[in-house]
N, C-alpha and C positions, 0 to 999 in steps of 0.2 A: 504493500499500500504505499502511496506517495501523498503526502500532505503539502498543499500549496495554500500559503497565507497570502491574501490579496488576490485569490484567484479569479475574481470578477474584472480585475483591471485588465489593461491593454495586453502587457506581457503575460499576466496570469492566465488569462483566458487561452492565449496562443499556446502557452507551455501545456495547458490542460489538454489542448487538441494534440499536440506533439506527443505527450506520453499515452494518450489513448490510441494514437496511431501505431505506437510501439507496442501495443498490447498490454499497457500497464494499467493498474487500478489508480484512482485518483479521488482523493477526498478533498473538498474545497472548503477552506474556512473564510466564511464571508460575515460581514457585519449584520447585526439583526436589523431586518428591513431593507437591507441594501437590494438595489435593483439589479436583477441578474439576467438581464437579457442576453449578455455576452455568453452565458453558460446555457442557453435554451438549447434543448434537444441533445445535449451531451450526457453521456452515461457516467455521470459522477455522483459521488456521495456529497451532499451539502450538510455542512455543519455551521451552525451560527455561533459566532463568538467574537473575541477581541484580544489582541495581542497584550493589551493592557489589563486584561483579566486572566490571572494565572489559573483559576478553576477551569475556565472554558478552554484554555490552551492544554490543560492536562487531559481533558476529555478528547480534544481533537487529535492528540499525538498518541493516544493509545493504539498499539499494535502496527505502528508506522514504521517503515524502513527508512525511506528518505523524507527529510523535511526541506522543502523549498521555501526559504523565507524571503518574500517579495514585498510584503505589506509596509508601506512607508507613507510619510506625509511629504508632499512636495509643496513648497511655498517659494516662489521666486520673487516675491515682493519683500520689503524691508521689515516686515512684522512677523509675528508667529513663532519666534524662536522658542518659547518655553513649551509650546504644544508640540512643536516638532522634535524638540529633545525628547519629550515624554514617549512620543510614538517611535521614533527612530532609534533612539539610544535605549531608553528603559523597556521599550517593547522588544528590541533585539535581546536584551538581557533576559527577559522573560522567556523568549523562545529557546535560548541557550539553556536556561534552567530546565525548561520541559524536554527538550531533547535529551539532556542527561538523565532525567527522571523516567523517562519512557523507554529508554535503552534503544533509541533509533539507531539505525546503522550509520547515517551520514546526514549532516546539516549543509545545505547548499545555500549561501547568503548572497542575494543580489545587492551589491554595493553600486558604485557609479564612478565613471571616469572623473567626475568632479571631487571625489574624495581624496584623490592625489595632490601633491603639491603642484604648482604652476610654474614650471621651468621656463626659461627664456626661449623665444622662438628659435627653431633651428635644432633644438634638442629633441630627440625621439622620445616620446612618453611610452614608457613600458613598465612591467612589473618590478624593476629595480628601484623605482621611486618608492619612497615610503608614503603611507596615508598621512595626510597633514591635519594633525589635531589641533593646530594653531591657525587653521585656515581663515584668512580674512575675506576671501572672495564672495561668502554668503553663508547664511546659516544652514541652509540644505547641505553644501559642501562640509561644513564643519560637523554636522550632526552624523552624516554618512561615514566620514572618516573616523569619528568615535566609535561608532557602532562596528565598523570594520575592524578596529584594533581589539574591541571586545571578543570578536569571533576568532582572531588570530591568537589571543591570549587563551582562550578556551581550547583550541587546538594545540597548543603548547602544553596544556594541562591534561591532554589525553582525548579530548572529543574529536571524532571524526569530522572534520569540517573543511570546506573550501568555500572560496569566494570568487564570484564572477562580476566583472565590472564592464557593463555595456557603455557604449558612446551614445550617440543621438539616436534614439529608436524611432523608427518610422514603418508604417506598413498597414496592411488590412487588419480587420477585427477590432477596430479603433471605436468600440461602442460609446465610450464616454467622451469622445472628441477631445484628444490631447491637444497641447498648444500647437505642436507641429501639424497635427491633422486639421486643425482649424484654419491654419495658413494654407494648407493644401487646398481645402474646400474654397477659401477665397480666391486662390489663383484659378481655380477650374471655372469660375463664373466669367461671363463675357462682359467684363468691366475692367477699367484700369485697376491696378492693384500695386501695393508697395513692397518693396524689399529694403533690408538693412545692409549696408556695406559690411562685409565679413564673410567668414567661412567656418565650417566645422566638420567633423567626421560623423557621418550618418550610417546607421546600419539597420538592415531588415529585421523586423520583431521576430519573424520565423526563424531566421539564423541565430537570433539571441536565444530563443527558446530551445533551439537544438543545441547551442553551446551549454545551456543549463543541463540538458540531457546527458551531453558527452561529459560534463565536469562530475556529474553523479556517477557515471559509470566508468570513467577513466582517470579522473582528477586524483591528485596526490593531496592527502590530508595537510592542511596548513599552507596550501599554495593559493595564489592569486592568479586568475586568468582574465586578461583583457580581451573583450569581444568588441572589436572595432569593425568598420565598413569600409567606406571610401569618403574622402575629404572632397567637399564640394562648396563652391561660394553660394550664398543665398539665391544669388541672381541665376546661377546654373541649376539650382534645384528647381526653382520657378520655371525654367525653360523645360526641364524634363517633365513637369506637371503639365504644362501647357501643350506640350507636344502630345503626351498620352491623351489628353482630354480633347485635342482637336481644336483649340481655341488659340487666339493670338492677340492680346491686348497690350495696352501701354503699360510700361513699368515705370513706377515712381521710386527711385532709388535714393534712400536717405544716407548721406555720409555719416561716418561713425561719430564725429564730434558733434554734428547737429543731433543725431538720435540720442546721443548721451545726455545732451542738453534738455531734450524733450522728455526723456523717460520719466523724470519725477512727476510731471504733468500728467502723462498716461497713467501712472500708478495710482494717482490721486482720482482720476476718472473711474479707473476699474473698481476702486473701493467704494466710491459714491454710488456706482450703478451696479456694484455686486455682480460684475461680470468677470469671466476668467482673465487673468493677466496674460498678455502676449507680448507687449512691447515695453519692456522694463530694463532698468540699469543693469541687472544681473544678465539678462539676455545679451544686451549689447556688449558688455565686457567679455562674456562668453565667446561671442563671435569675433572678438578682436584677439583672443588668446591664443596661444599655441595649441594646435590641433593635429600635430604630426603624430600620430598614434599607431603603435605596432601590436597586432595580435599574432606575431610570430610564435610565441609560446603556446598559445592555444592551438594554432595549427599544427605545431610540431608534437605536442603531448596529448592532445584530445581529438585531432582530426578536423578541427574546426574549419569550416570552408564557406565563407559568405559570398552571397551572389552579387551580382552588379546592380548598382543603385538605379540604374534605367529599368531592369526587370521589375525591382521592388516598386518604383513609382508607377509603372504601367499598371501593376496588379492592383496597387492601392487606388488608383483612380478608377478602375473598373469596379472595385469593392464598393467605393463611396457612390458610385452611380447607381449601384443596385441596393445599397442598404442604408442609405441617408435616413429614411423615416425610422429605421430601428435605433438611431443613434440619440444621445441626449448629452447636451453640453452641461457639465457639472463644475462646481466650484471645488478645486483640489485643496482649498485652505480649509475646507469643512468637511472633508471626507478621507478615509484611510485608503490609499491607492499605491500605485508604483510608479518611479520615474521612468523616465525613459523613454 
């Protein structure tokens, strides 16, 4: 039996599909009352609970072989540190404790590329970099780094645990409309749309899910595996979307300095209107940072093999065209979900 925390999220539901495809049994830990459209029709055992509730975790972990811990809180605006620390750090500590008590064979923790330090441009980012527990880039980065260190410490103390770190996750089955999914939807429309100067490494959610499966099967305890894809500028990503959607509209490109200046105003607007943040200082800074990221270790040790971003975007656009009515935009600041 495989337990997935945050199973209804984007990566969670795709991992569920991946494990089922491999003939594995899946138990999905979901929040009480959480919308489960992403798991509709899948042969999974649904268990309601919360990683902040030790008793519900204990029940969820009974008889489990692998625990895929994905549930986390993502907040890319400037507030929410206390809640993020509770969910991302304290929640991970609870999962580690539950894994020990249940006798689970392996814990697979979903960290993030943002949990690492931020080296200068030109340096390749790989697993030799430490997690940055003094990270000043953002509270999400900081809490994911702290949680990752908890997992590494647990591995040193004898728990069989591995860590996987995806980059910018994109792809189909995005039922909760991620930030990146929202941008793709905007670019598919027959109207002018905007981009921000900058670039990042993007990876297919299905390849990340497969990377988790491979880490469970082949990873070495106490090791970290980066799951990267392909580095593109935001403008290049938009072009792939419009090519797949068969549209061609004007692009309004914001220079990085202007975008950074306008970001606080945008954040205030999102807060006032209670809409999901997309254009924030954190996002702008991320797009200007070093994103030369290597997944050589995962390829070598796990057999990880990500597909091309053009294939990813083509499949994603097709999925949105068919499934748009099944999706719902939600505020990540008020729900347990996964990054990525």
